[in-house]
N, C-alpha and C positions, 0 to 999 in steps of 0.2 A: 710630580710623585715618588719617584724613586726618591731626589734629593730628602723628601720627607721623613724614609724608609730609612734611608742613612745617616737623616739626625736623630730618628728618635733609634736608630742600632748603637750610634755612639755615644746617647746619652742613656742605653741599656748597660753597658760597657764599664762607665762612666762609672755607674752603681755599682755596677757587679765586683768591680775593687774597691773604689769606697766600702761596703760592705765587709770585702776579704777584710780590710785593715782593723774596721769593726771591729768585727769577728780576734782579730790579735789581742789587740785593744782590751774587750775585754778577758781573754784566757790571761795577758798578763796581769791584770788587775787587778782581775778575781785569784788568783796563786797568790800575789801578796798576800789580800785579806783573809784565804785562808788557809794559809799553808803554815804562818811564820807560828812563831810559839805554840804547836798543836801537840806538840810531847813535855810538856812543863807541869801539865796537870798531872794528877796523878788519875788510872782509870776507873771509875767511880758507880755510871751507873749498871744494873741489874744487863741491860743488852749489852751493853760497852765490854763488862767486864769477862761474857759468858762470852762476846763472837770473838773477844782477843784468846780463850782458853781456848776456844772450838776451833782456832787457825792452829796456835802452836801447837796442840794436840794431832793436828793432822800434819803437821813439819814433823814430827817425832815419830808419829806411827805407819810416815807415810801411805798411808792410806788418805787418799782426797774424795774418795766419793761419798764417806760415810761423816754426815758430821757428830760431833759426841764432845759431850762435857764429861769429866773424868773419868773418859774412855771407855762411855755406856754410849750408847746410840741417842740422839735430840732430833729427834723429825719434827720441830715444833717452825722452826725458820729455811726457809729454801738456801740452799748453800751458795748461792753465784758470791755474795758480799764473801763470807767465806773467806772463800776463794783469790777474791779480792782483796783482803790481809792479806791470805796466805804468797801470792804473790811480794806483796809489801812487803810480811814480814821477811820473803829472802832475800829481799834488794836491802832493808835497809835493816835489817835486825829485828831481833824480838824486845819492841821496846814501847812506850806509848806512842810514840812518834808515827810507827810503821802501820799499829792499831788506827790509827785515825784519818790517815794518808789517803788511804781509799775514798773519809768522809769530802776528804776536802779534794778531789776529784770528783765527786760524784756534784758538788757545788759547782765548779768552774764549766762542767756539765749543761746543769739546768742551769745557771743565766744564758749559755750558748741557747738552749733550744727558747727560752725563754726570747732573747732576743729574736731569735728568726719566727714566732712564732709574732710576735709585734711588728720584724718588717714583713711577711705574707700578709697576716691583716689588713694593716695603712702602709707607713713602709719606714726604713729606718731610721728615720728620728721619735717615730713612734715606739719603737726594740731599741733604740738608746734608752729614753725617759722610761719602760717598760722594767730592762737590766735594773738601771740606779734602785730604780723605786722598789722592788726585791730588794735591791744587793744590803742598801740604806733602812731597811726593816732589822726588826729583833731577833728572828724567827730561823732564818740561813745559819745566823752566828751561833745561837743558843741547839740551834743540830746537830749542825757541823765540826762545831770545834769542841760545843761539849762544856764549856766553863762554868 
C-alpha cells in the first residue's frame, strides 16, 4: 500500500511541476499575444477614452478616491480598473499604451483562470485546449486590444 501511495504522490508532484510550467508558458505566450502594438492605435471607444481621461485626471488632481471626467464626479463605473490605468500611466507615462496595458494584464489573467478551471474540471490537457481555444477566438483580441 505504501508503494502505491508513493507512486501516486510522485505522479501528483510531476503533474504539479508540469502545471506550473504550463502556467508560465501561458503567461509568456499571452503576453506576446496581447501586449505588442497596443499603443499604436489612438483611443477611440467611448469607454476607452473616458477611462483614460479619468485616470489622467486622477494623476493631475492627486485625488484617487473619486472618479472624474472633465473634473466632475463620475459615479457610473467602479474605480478599480481606472486605478490600474493610473498605476500603468505612472509607470509608462500618459499614452495609449499605458491606457491599454491593464487590458493586456487582465487578458493574461483570464487565460490563466481558464486554464486553471479546465485543469480542475478534467486535467491539464483540457485546460490547455480550452486556453488555446479562447486565445484563438476573436473576442479577446477585440476586447483587449481595441483594434
